[in-house]
C-alpha distance (Angstrom), angle and dihedral (degrees) to the residues before:
residue distance angle dihedral
M1 . . .
K2 3.76 . .
V3 3.94 112.5 .
K4 3.69 143.7 170.3
I5 3.86 112.8 -144.1
T6 3.83 120.3 -168.2
K7 3.76 127.9 -175.5
V8 3.81 103.4 -133.5
A9 3.92 99.2 172.3
A10 3.77 147.6 -8.3
T11 3.64 120.1 -107.9
D12 3.87 120.6 -106.1
N13 3.78 92.9 -109.7
P14 3.78 110.4 25.8
Q15 3.59 124.6 -177.5
C16 3.88 89.4 -144.0
I17 3.77 124.9 30.4
T18 3.71 124.2 -110.6
P19 3.89 112.9 -124.1
Q20 3.79 126.0 -151.5
I21 3.84 112.3 -91.6
N22 3.84 91.2 -119.5
T23 3.73 94.1 57.3
Y24 3.83 96.8 45.1
N25 3.77 115.8 94.7
M26 3.81 106.6 -140.7
G27 3.92 112.2 -133.6
C28 4.01 93.0 11.2
N29 3.59 131.1 102.3
N30 3.78 104.7 -95.3
G31 3.79 93.7 -179.1
D32 3.94 121.6 -124.8
V33 3.80 98.6 -9.7
S34 3.73 136.4 116.8
L35 3.82 124.4 -125.7
P36 3.88 116.5 -77.3
V37 3.74 120.7 -104.1
E38 3.76 110.4 -97.1
Y39 3.85 90.0 38.6
Y40 3.81 110.3 135.7
L41 3.77 139.8 173.7
E42 3.83 140.7 -172.2
G43 3.72 122.9 -151.3
D44 3.88 146.1 105.4
L45 3.82 114.8 -49.1
I46 3.82 108.9 -131.0
G47 3.93 107.8 -144.4
Q48 3.78 126.0 -30.5
I49 3.74 130.4 -45.5
V50 3.81 106.2 -110.1
V51 3.84 138.5 155.8
N52 3.76 116.6 -88.9
A53 3.87 95.2 21.1
S54 3.82 131.7 90.9
V55 3.80 117.9 -111.3
R56 3.70 108.6 -125.7
V57 3.87 126.4 -165.4
I58 3.80 131.3 -178.6
R59 3.86 93.3 -132.7
T60 3.75 120.9 -141.4
S61 3.79 98.9 173.2
R62 3.88 136.8 13.9
N63 3.76 120.9 -156.6
G64 3.75 90.6 -15.2
V65 3.80 96.6 -49.8
E66 3.88 121.1 112.1
C67 3.82 101.5 -109.9
L68 3.80 120.7 159.1
G69 3.60 115.3 -149.9
M70 3.87 151.3 98.8
F71 3.90 124.5 -70.4
T72 3.76 117.2 -164.0
T73 3.79 126.5 171.5
S74 3.75 132.1 -156.7
P75 3.77 114.0 -97.9
V76 3.87 116.6 -55.2
V77 3.75 113.4 -115.1
S78 3.88 97.1 -176.8
V79 3.70 141.2 9.3
S80 3.92 127.6 -151.3
E81 3.72 136.6 -177.8
I82 3.80 89.4 -98.1
G83 3.88 104.3 35.3
F84 3.76 145.4 -41.6
T85 3.82 141.1 -91.5
T86 3.80 124.7 -133.6
Q87 3.94 130.0 -172.8
N88 3.82 87.3 -81.1
S89 3.76 112.0 17.8
V90 3.80 148.1 42.8
Y91 3.83 112.5 -143.5
L92 3.86 133.0 -170.2
V93 3.78 114.7 -145.5
E94 3.76 124.8 -153.4
Y95 3.78 118.4 -169.6
L96 3.81 108.1 -139.8
């Protein structure tokens, strides 16, 4: 299933900090940090979004740039009608 996933916020007590998007180096090892707010990707969702499992997407683009790869989150702690929350991040999901 094709999706667009956008990080819209950090959680209140994240395990890893959320850097500013202008200091995050896309495609590089940024150490023990989460993705920046405003990060988004498009690709093919692998499986369903469920609590206690990671969300996995075969990524086709990242922030509007074609970029094949694998996107994997920390475990999901809650799911809503419009997205999901992990230990570190709040995401919006759009089904394409």
